[in-house]
Every structure is written in C-alpha cells, then in structure tokens.
TIMI-389461 format. One line per 2 residues: their letters; for each residue x, y, z of N, C-alpha, C. Coordinates in Angstrom, 3 decimals, always signed. Example, Ala and Ser with C-alpha at 12.3 -4.5 7.8 and 13.67 -1.06 7.14 Angstrom:
<pts>
as) +13.190 -5.690 +7.800 +12.300 -4.500 +7.800 +13.200 -3.300 +7.800  +12.850 -2.250 +7.080 +13.670 -1.060 +7.140 +12.900 +0.030 +7.870
</pts>
This chain:
<pts>
xx) -74.289 -32.353 +34.214 -74.817 -33.048 +33.368 -75.955 -33.880 +34.717  -77.095 -34.212 +33.983 -77.813 -34.877 +34.709 -77.782 -36.293 +34.819
xx) -78.583 -36.746 +35.149 -78.448 -38.538 +35.642 -78.856 -39.029 +34.405  -78.501 -40.598 +34.477 -78.688 -41.419 +33.253 -79.619 -42.693 +34.053
xx) -81.016 -42.658 +33.361 -81.859 -43.737 +33.584 -81.112 -44.865 +32.804  -81.361 -46.136 +33.663 -80.677 -47.297 +32.990 -81.997 -47.890 +32.276
xx) -81.894 -48.112 +31.101 -82.886 -48.812 +30.035 -82.879 -50.159 +30.661  -84.012 -50.974 +30.721 -84.545 -52.194 +30.977 -83.820 -53.060 +29.920
xx) -82.878 -54.163 +30.618 -82.455 -55.212 +29.767 -83.281 -55.959 +28.848  -84.372 -56.106 +28.907 -85.284 -57.173 +28.520 -86.132 -56.265 +27.647
xx) -85.916 -55.281 +27.142 -86.623 -54.481 +26.196 -85.512 -53.653 +25.064  -85.884 -54.353 +24.009 -84.884 -53.967 +23.112 -84.616 -52.343 +22.813
xx) -83.387 -52.202 +22.279 -83.387 -50.633 +22.160 -82.218 -50.692 +20.871  -82.099 -49.677 +20.572 -81.070 -49.712 +19.090 -80.394 -48.269 +19.269
xx) -79.281 -48.497 +18.760 -78.628 -47.056 +18.762 -78.105 -46.886 +17.480  -78.568 -45.752 +16.708 -78.124 -45.644 +15.236 -77.388 -44.427 +15.174
xx) -76.218 -44.540 +14.625 -75.484 -43.461 +14.218 -75.943 -42.454 +13.485  -75.747 -41.102 +13.719 -76.577 -40.151 +12.763 -75.025 -39.235 +12.033
xx) -75.456 -38.847 +11.081 -74.529 -38.050 +10.369 -73.783 -36.678 +10.698  -74.628 -36.351 +11.634 -74.251 -34.954 +12.602 -72.569 -35.399 +13.074
xx) -72.189 -34.173 +13.144 -70.631 -34.061 +13.674 -70.582 -34.535 +15.032  -69.550 -35.181 +15.513 -69.329 -35.584 +16.699 -69.420 -34.175 +17.743
xx) -69.476 -34.039 +18.612 -69.497 -33.398 +19.915 -68.180 -33.315 +20.799  -67.378 -32.334 +21.113 -66.322 -32.456 +22.233 -66.854 -32.793 +23.212
xx) -65.855 -33.790 +24.043 -66.554 -34.540 +25.289 -66.961 -33.263 +26.397  -65.885 -32.260 +26.430 -66.020 -31.147 +27.699 -67.523 -30.112 +26.880
xx) -67.498 -30.015 +25.629 -68.945 -29.337 +25.489 -70.393 -30.344 +25.968  -70.216 -31.640 +25.889 -71.164 -32.755 +26.002 -71.723 -32.327 +27.437
xx) -70.297 -32.419 +28.140 -70.321 -32.303 +29.712 -71.215 -31.122 +30.423  -71.289 -30.146 +29.779 -71.682 -28.685 +30.191 -72.907 -28.375 +29.570
xx) -73.230 -29.048 +28.640 -74.741 -29.113 +27.807 -75.567 -30.068 +27.884  -74.975 -31.257 +28.307 -75.658 -32.317 +28.588 -76.973 -32.217 +29.582
xx) -78.069 -32.817 +29.025 -79.308 -32.703 +30.281 -79.759 -34.074 +31.157  -78.897 -34.995 +30.362 -79.100 -36.355 +31.317 -79.426 -37.261 +30.005
xx) -79.713 -38.578 +30.741 -79.886 -39.557 +29.405 -80.202 -40.811 +29.594  -79.832 -41.180 +29.024 -80.359 -42.968 +29.254 -79.347 -44.033 +28.951
xx) -78.998 -44.905 +29.829 -77.651 -45.719 +29.891 -78.126 -47.133 +29.356  -77.863 -47.797 +28.182 -78.257 -48.937 +27.653 -76.917 -49.988 +27.428
xx) -77.037 -51.450 +27.503 -76.110 -52.400 +26.961 -76.158 -52.469 +25.603  -74.991 -52.251 +25.032 -74.657 -52.481 +23.840 -73.543 -53.721 +23.404
xx) -73.497 -54.159 +22.006 -72.462 -55.302 +21.847 -70.959 -54.513 +21.685  -71.010 -53.594 +21.101 -69.604 -52.877 +20.718 -69.684 -51.517 +21.402
xx) -68.427 -51.063 +21.322 -67.865 -49.342 +22.155 -68.571 -48.739 +21.040  -68.617 -47.262 +21.380 -68.904 -46.035 +20.886 -67.880 -45.177 +21.663
xx) -67.511 -44.131 +20.480 -66.914 -43.048 +20.668 -67.279 -42.023 +21.449  -66.925 -41.691 +22.535 -67.740 -40.390 +23.318 -67.852 -39.104 +22.407
xx) -68.892 -38.655 +22.334 -69.331 -37.638 +21.299 -70.098 -38.148 +20.002  -69.968 -39.178 +19.931 -70.554 -39.605 +18.555 -72.120 -39.280 +18.728
xx) -72.681 -38.511 +17.724 -74.346 -38.284 +17.428 -75.105 -39.827 +16.886  -75.700 -40.012 +17.800 -76.590 -41.345 +17.978 -78.071 -40.779 +18.118
xx) -79.127 -41.730 +17.197 -80.510 -41.742 +17.802 -80.739 -42.857 +18.729  -81.453 -43.201 +19.767 -81.530 -43.890 +20.626 -83.142 -44.392 +20.371
xx) -83.219 -45.573 +19.662 -84.512 -45.775 +19.179 -85.030 -47.136 +19.891  -86.497 -46.983 +20.394 -87.112 -48.432 +21.115 -87.941 -48.841 +20.231
xx) -87.975 -49.926 +19.880 -88.755 -50.572 +18.468 -90.050 -50.960 +18.754  -90.238 -51.363 +20.320 -91.366 -51.615 +20.940 -92.415 -50.476 +20.760
xx) -91.974 -49.239 +20.436 -93.030 -47.986 +20.665 -92.984 -47.515 +19.314  -92.678 -48.229 +18.639 -93.042 -47.555 +16.931 -91.810 -47.051 +16.390
xx) -91.851 -46.706 +15.162 -90.880 -45.965 +14.253 -90.426 -44.398 +14.959  -91.577 -43.938 +15.508 -91.096 -42.431 +16.015 -90.312 -42.652 +17.060
xx) -90.374 -43.585 +17.767 -89.694 -43.732 +19.295 -88.019 -43.455 +19.024  -87.489 -42.403 +18.372 -86.158 -42.274 +17.842 -86.118 -40.634 +18.858
xx) -84.756 -41.091 +19.548 -84.333 -39.564 +20.569 -82.965 -39.242 +20.207  -82.770 -38.054 +19.468 -81.503 -37.879 +18.964 -80.651 -37.650 +20.140
xx) -79.554 -37.819 +20.576 -78.561 -37.486 +21.740 -76.977 -37.647 +21.141  -76.201 -37.666 +21.881 -74.823 -38.390 +21.776 -74.173 -38.926 +22.681
xx) -73.239 -39.937 +22.394 -73.026 -40.840 +23.341 -71.865 -40.021 +24.467  -72.159 -40.085 +25.702 -71.391 -39.018 +26.730 -70.611 -40.135 +27.447
xx) -70.747 -41.350 +27.384 -69.781 -42.126 +28.163 -69.926 -43.402 +27.593  -69.090 -44.626 +27.547 -68.891 -46.101 +27.255 -68.121 -46.826 +27.971
xx) -68.488 -47.892 +28.720 -67.732 -48.967 +29.582 -67.944 -50.148 +29.417  -66.942 -50.737 +29.261 -66.744 -52.233 +29.156 -67.402 -53.093 +30.329
xx) -68.593 -53.960 +30.068 -69.054 -54.744 +30.795 -68.630 -55.846 +30.698  -69.364 -57.166 +31.361 -69.068 -58.450 +31.001 -69.455 -58.828 +29.494
xx) -70.610 -58.561 +29.350 -70.837 -59.251 +27.884 -71.328 -58.189 +26.847  -70.435 -57.105 +27.010 -70.326 -55.736 +25.939 -70.058 -54.668 +26.400
xx) -70.809 -53.444 +25.958 -70.669 -52.206 +26.622 -72.021 -51.879 +27.285  -71.544 -50.872 +28.430 -72.715 -49.868 +29.026 -72.722 -48.664 +28.278
xx) -73.355 -48.141 +27.637 -73.229 -46.757 +26.957 -74.310 -45.537 +27.412  -73.742 -44.203 +27.729 -74.658 -43.495 +28.248 -74.816 -42.473 +27.066
xx) -76.390 -42.515 +26.738 -76.484 -41.410 +25.825 -77.169 -40.162 +26.220  -76.712 -39.001 +26.110 -76.968 -37.814 +26.503 -77.800 -36.728 +25.744
xx) -78.639 -36.289 +26.008 -79.782 -35.565 +25.407 -79.496 -34.005 +25.540  -79.218 -33.363 +24.364 -79.050 -31.765 +24.586 -80.145 -30.934 +24.146
xx) -81.259 -31.526 +24.209 -82.241 -30.395 +23.827 -83.521 -31.047 +24.844  -84.406 -30.084 +24.999 -85.581 -30.662 +25.761 -86.618 -31.583 +25.432
xx) -86.761 -31.355 +23.948 -87.776 -31.981 +23.231 -87.321 -33.453 +23.277  -85.885 -34.013 +22.945 -85.535 -35.191 +22.998 -85.380 -35.782 +24.136
xx) -85.082 -34.776 +25.468 -84.776 -35.580 +26.582 -86.312 -35.743 +27.210  -87.497 -35.041 +27.223 -89.062 -35.157 +27.262 -89.342 -36.669 +26.654
xx) -89.099 -36.777 +25.239 -89.354 -37.832 +24.484 -88.664 -39.241 +25.110  -87.524 -38.888 +25.307 -86.672 -40.255 +25.853 -87.302 -40.833 +27.380
xx) -87.577 -39.722 +28.175 -87.955 -39.900 +29.441 -89.389 -40.816 +29.303  -90.485 -39.989 +28.559 -91.712 -40.497 +28.267 -91.397 -42.163 +27.651
xx) -90.545 -42.246 +26.866 -90.247 -43.743 +26.387 -89.857 -44.713 +27.368  -88.844 -44.220 +28.181 -88.162 -45.200 +29.592 -89.735 -45.443 +30.240
xx) -90.164 -44.507 +30.584 -91.610 -44.784 +31.130 -92.564 -45.837 +30.536  -92.646 -45.789 +29.361 -93.415 -46.521 +28.601 -92.789 -48.018 +28.802
xx) -91.642 -48.248 +28.530 -90.780 -49.396 +28.624 -90.621 -49.915 +30.084  -91.091 -49.146 +31.044 -90.885 -49.701 +32.693 -92.516 -50.267 +32.722
xx) -93.218 -49.421 +32.506 -94.774 -49.646 +32.494 -95.252 -51.207 +31.928  -94.732 -51.441 +30.618 -94.843 -52.518 +29.892 -94.174 -53.703 +30.806
xx) -92.938 -53.472 +31.211 -92.183 -54.425 +31.980 -92.929 -54.880 +33.180  -93.282 -53.931 +33.810 -94.306 -54.205 +35.140 -95.214 -54.863 +34.835
xx) -96.079 -54.769 +33.733 -97.081 -55.487 +33.497 -96.795 -56.786 +33.177  -95.856 -56.886 +32.407 -95.439 -58.411 +32.084 -94.940 -59.259 +33.484
xx) -94.526 -58.668 +34.402 -93.838 -59.412 +35.749 -95.215 -59.485 +36.563  -96.629 -58.860 +36.268 -97.407 -59.282 +37.403 -98.717 -59.797 +36.925
xx) -98.169 -60.349 +35.457 -99.402 -60.881 +34.795 -98.856 -62.445 +34.150  -99.607 -63.542 +34.547 -99.235 -64.781 +34.022 -99.404 -64.953 +32.651
xx) -100.766 -64.464 +32.234 -101.240 -64.507 +30.628 -101.290 -63.183 +30.256  -101.805 -63.129 +29.119 -101.979 -61.979 +28.604 -103.270 -61.008 +29.288
xx) -102.411 -60.038 +29.542 -103.760 -58.925 +30.307 -104.702 -58.604 +29.358  -106.286 -58.365 +30.081 -107.013 -57.525 +29.445 -106.962 -56.270 +29.238
xx) -107.442 -55.202 +28.348 -106.810 -53.886 +28.515 -107.436 -53.087 +29.633  -108.271 -53.658 +30.259 -108.796 -53.123 +31.713 -107.707 -53.306 +32.904
xx) -107.084 -54.600 +32.598 -106.144 -55.233 +33.591 -104.945 -54.385 +33.659  -104.312 -54.396 +31.864 -103.204 -53.448 +31.816 -103.423 -52.077 +32.133
xx) -104.577 -51.477 +32.159 -104.785 -50.232 +32.568 -104.745 -49.717 +34.185  -105.114 -50.684 +34.906 -104.960 -50.794 +36.205 -103.541 -50.978 +36.607
xx) -102.823 -52.109 +36.350 -101.255 -52.269 +36.366 -100.512 -50.688 +36.138  -100.712 -50.261 +34.806 -100.301 -49.081 +34.467 -100.394 -47.712 +35.377
xx) -101.562 -47.775 +35.652 -102.036 -46.674 +36.889 -101.216 -46.908 +38.096  -101.255 -48.697 +38.568 -100.439 -48.663 +40.032 -98.844 -48.477 +39.472
xx) -98.514 -48.512 +38.531 -96.827 -48.114 +38.033 -96.903 -46.898 +38.309  -97.667 -45.772 +37.757 -97.563 -44.246 +37.584 -97.640 -43.969 +39.225
xx) -98.556 -44.759 +39.973 -98.534 -43.777 +41.405 -97.533 -44.307 +42.450  -96.806 -45.124 +41.789 -95.527 -45.554 +42.478 -94.225 -45.264 +42.194
xx) -94.168 -44.621 +40.510 -92.938 -44.531 +40.267 -92.809 -43.364 +39.313  -93.847 -42.712 +38.981 -93.992 -41.332 +38.123 -92.968 -40.503 +38.567
xx) -92.752 -40.257 +39.741 -92.365 -39.146 +40.423 -90.857 -39.159 +39.773  -90.126 -40.149 +39.770 -88.798 -40.800 +39.525 -88.605 -39.974 +38.284
xx) -89.715 -39.968 +37.381 -89.298 -39.248 +35.947 -89.839 -38.098 +35.599  -89.898 -37.269 +36.568 -90.295 -35.802 +36.530 -88.995 -35.083 +35.791
xx) -89.516 -33.854 +35.451 -88.027 -33.223 +34.755 -87.311 -32.812 +35.974  -87.677 -32.333 +37.039 -86.673 -32.344 +38.264 -85.723 -33.490 +38.570
xx) -86.488 -34.369 +38.548 -85.545 -35.785 +39.139 -84.713 -36.236 +38.122  -84.966 -35.915 +36.773 -84.309 -36.073 +35.349 -82.978 -35.428 +35.308
xx) -83.228 -34.367 +35.656 -81.960 -32.993 +35.179 -81.428 -32.871 +36.409  -81.675 -33.329 +37.579 -81.210 -32.863 +38.850 -80.054 -33.876 +39.262
xx) -78.717 -33.564 +39.568 -77.574 -34.113 +39.624 -78.300 -35.117 +40.997  -77.691 -36.650 +40.395 -77.897 -37.711 +41.288 -76.901 -37.520 +42.669
xx) -77.820 -37.940 +43.897 -77.064 -37.553 +44.774 -76.504 -39.248 +45.384  -75.029 -39.303 +45.376 -74.784 -40.782 +45.998 -74.476 -40.871 +47.354
</pts>
C-alpha cells in the first residue's frame, strides 16, 4: 500500500459514507494505492466506503475511497482514506496540492494577496514541493 498524505488541519474536509459495500481489510491493503489521512470527530470502521470531500475546492472535489485505518488521537480520530483507482488517487493528490498551496499563501501574506501575488506564491510552493506529490512519490512505500 502507498503512503498517506496528511491533510492540513486548517483546511476543512468531510468524510461522507457511500452506499457501496465495505471492502475486507486484507483486500484493501493489497489493492490500495495510497491515500490521505485526516482528523475526524468519530471513529470509522476499516473498509467502509467513503467520499473524501474538500469543500473549499467546490462540489466536485469528492474522491471515492475506503477507510484503511482509524486511530484514536487526543481530540477525536485520525482516519486514513485509501484510494483503489488511479483516477480517484490523482484527483485527491491534486486536491491536496491545492490545499497546501492555499495554506502556504495564507501563511506568507498579511492581507488578501492580489492575483499576481497569489500566483507568485503558488509557483514558489510548486517549485519547492510539487515533487512530493508526484505519482511515484505517492504510491511508493514510505521509508522510515
């Protein structure tokens, strides 16, 4: 299974259960391509079919996946959502990049940036971090 990108805590995310049947844990770990880890107020059962939705990116920013793991943390749960098809994985990876760029711009501007300033900050972020979101980096096992 690939690695899980940590979703930024200051960018809203929603987990929405899909009516699809759950997937067995052992099957998920053999077909999962990697995923996104986010904080959530309640526990999820492993294998549950969910959509990971990032509201700030619009209604179409919904990525179908499965709960790969769920761990208790101080203020709720950390949930790993695994993607089992390349299209969902690509969409989630691009969505996470957009979240990181948005966050980077907020951290480096005191006031609302102009379109030109936002573009310059986005290009700066991409030049520094885009390789971390490549297909190879995402699906390759993380080395600890």
